[in-house]
C-alpha positions as CSV (number, residue, x, y, z in Angstrom):
1,M,-48.2,30.4,-41.0
2,T,-49.9,30.2,-37.2
3,P,-50.9,27.2,-35.6
4,E,-55.1,27.2,-34.7
5,L,-56.3,26.8,-31.5
6,R,-59.1,23.9,-31.3
7,T,-61.3,23.7,-29.3
8,E,-63.7,21.1,-29.4
9,K,-64.9,19.3,-26.5
10,L,-62.3,16.5,-24.0
11,G,-64.3,12.9,-24.2
12,L,-64.3,11.0,-20.6
13,V,-61.4,9.4,-20.3
14,A,-61.7,5.4,-18.0
15,E,-61.0,5.8,-14.4
16,P,-57.4,3.7,-13.8
17,P,-58.3,0.7,-11.6
18,L,-56.4,2.6,-8.0
19,M,-57.5,5.3,-8.6
20,K,-59.9,4.4,-5.7
21,Q,-57.0,3.4,-3.3
22,F,-55.0,6.5,-3.9
23,R,-58.1,9.3,-2.7
24,V,-59.1,7.5,-0.4
25,L,-55.2,6.8,0.8
26,V,-55.1,10.3,0.6
27,D,-58.3,10.9,2.7
28,G,-56.5,9.4,5.2
29,M,-53.4,11.6,5.2
30,L,-55.3,15.4,5.5
31,P,-56.8,16.2,8.3
32,R,-60.3,17.2,8.8
33,L,-60.7,20.7,8.1
34,D,-63.6,23.5,9.9
35,F,-63.7,26.3,8.0
36,P,-65.8,28.4,9.2
37,E,-63.7,27.7,12.2
38,L,-60.6,28.4,9.7
39,L,-61.5,32.1,9.1
40,L,-61.9,33.5,12.0
41,E,-58.7,31.7,13.2
42,V,-57.0,34.1,10.2
43,F,-59.5,37.1,10.7
44,G,-58.2,37.2,14.4
45,C,-54.0,36.4,13.6
46,Q,-55.0,39.5,11.1
47,E,-56.1,42.3,14.2
48,R,-53.8,40.9,16.2
49,W,-50.7,41.9,13.2
50,V,-52.2,45.5,12.6
51,R,-52.1,46.0,16.8
52,Q,-49.2,44.6,16.8
53,G,-47.4,47.2,14.0
54,H,-46.7,43.5,12.0
55,L,-48.7,44.6,8.9
56,R,-48.1,48.3,8.3
57,R,-44.2,48.1,8.7
58,G,-44.5,46.0,5.3
59,P,-42.1,46.9,2.4
60,P,-43.5,50.2,1.4
61,G,-45.6,49.3,-1.2
62,L,-47.7,48.0,0.3
63,R,-47.5,50.5,3.2
64,P,-51.3,51.5,3.6
65,G,-52.0,54.9,3.6
């Protein structure tokens, strides 16, 4: 017999007491991210990689054309 999938909503669970301190600690470890600047940098690298041929010489299944 196959068990049935239960799809009822889960109830809210109380947040552990140390979660706020944990969030502050983790936020202090992570660098600030300027997302638009990151995108411009990644797109700039891609153009350079294509010009230098790195993206054209990939594995056969990933080569363009």
